[in-house]
C-alpha positions in Angstrom: 90.2 82.7 114.6 93.0 83.2 112.1 94.2 81.5 109.1 97.7 80.2 108.6 98.2 83.3 105.9 97.1 86.1 107.9 99.3 84.7 110.8 101.9 84.6 108.6 101.7 87.6 106.7 101.0 89.6 110.5 104.2 87.6 111.4 106.2 89.0 108.0 105.1 92.8 108.7 105.7 92.5 112.6 109.2 91.6 111.8 110.2 93.6 108.9 109.1 96.7 111.3 111.3 95.1 114.2 114.3 95.3 111.9 113.5 98.5 110.5 113.4 99.7 114.1 116.5 97.9 115.0 118.4 99.3 112.2 118.8 102.7 114.5 121.8 102.1 116.6 120.3 103.6 119.7 117.1 101.8 119.7 115.9 98.2 120.5 112.5 96.6 119.6 110.8 93.1 120.2 108.2 91.5 118.7 105.6 90.4 121.3 105.1 86.3 121.5 101.6 85.1 120.6 100.5 88.7 120.0 96.7 89.1 120.0 96.5 86.2 122.5 99.0 87.0 125.0 98.3 88.9 128.0 100.9 92.1 126.7 98.9 94.2 124.6 100.4 95.4 121.2 102.1 93.6 118.8 105.8 95.1 119.0 107.6 96.8 122.0 110.1 99.7 121.2 112.2 102.1 122.9 115.5 104.0 123.1 118.1 102.1 124.8 117.0 102.8 128.6 114.4 104.9 127.6 110.6 105.0 128.0 109.2 102.0 126.1 106.7 102.2 123.1 103.9 99.7 122.9 102.8 99.6 119.2 99.5 97.6 117.6 100.5 96.9 114.0 97.7 96.9 111.4 98.5 95.7 107.7 96.4 95.8 104.9 96.7 95.6 101.3 94.8 98.7 100.3 92.7 99.4 103.3 94.8 102.7 104.5 94.7 103.8 100.7 93.2 107.6 101.6 95.4 107.9 104.8 98.7 107.5 102.6 97.0 109.9 100.0 96.1 112.3 102.7 99.7 112.4 104.1 101.4 112.2 100.8 104.1 115.1 101.1 102.9 116.5 104.7 105.3 115.7 107.7 102.4 114.3 110.1 99.0 113.8 109.3 95.9 114.2 112.1 93.5 112.6 111.7 90.4 113.0 114.5 86.9 111.1 114.9 84.3 113.0 116.8 84.1 112.4 120.6 87.8 110.7 119.9 91.1 112.1 120.9 93.3 112.9 118.0 95.9 110.8 116.2 99.2 111.7 114.5 100.5 110.0 111.9 104.4 110.2 110.8 106.2 108.0 108.9 108.0 105.0 111.4 111.8 106.2 110.7 110.8 109.7 111.5 109.2 108.7 114.8 112.2 106.7 116.1 114.4 109.4 115.3 111.9 111.8 117.3 112.6 109.2 120.1 116.4 109.1 119.9 116.7 112.6 120.0 114.4 112.6 123.8 116.8 113.3 126.7 
């Protein structure tokens, strides 16, 4: 069971990310109610208006992702890969949203 502090922090982070996505005129975004306990997967669902929906899981750590930020540093994208897993691409949220907005 999650404590109040962790639950409140999760809500704040998810809500702030939702607002960041909504600053883009062509985008819509909802925070999944009761995320983590709901039957809907993920924490945020966002898309270009009328476009394909993207489901995002949000994780926030005070300093837990330090190396990821260091590795990405001044690159447009960081690609990470664990053995026997698919490669993952890490991009800035605003860059991802712009790519989605520019889809036809």
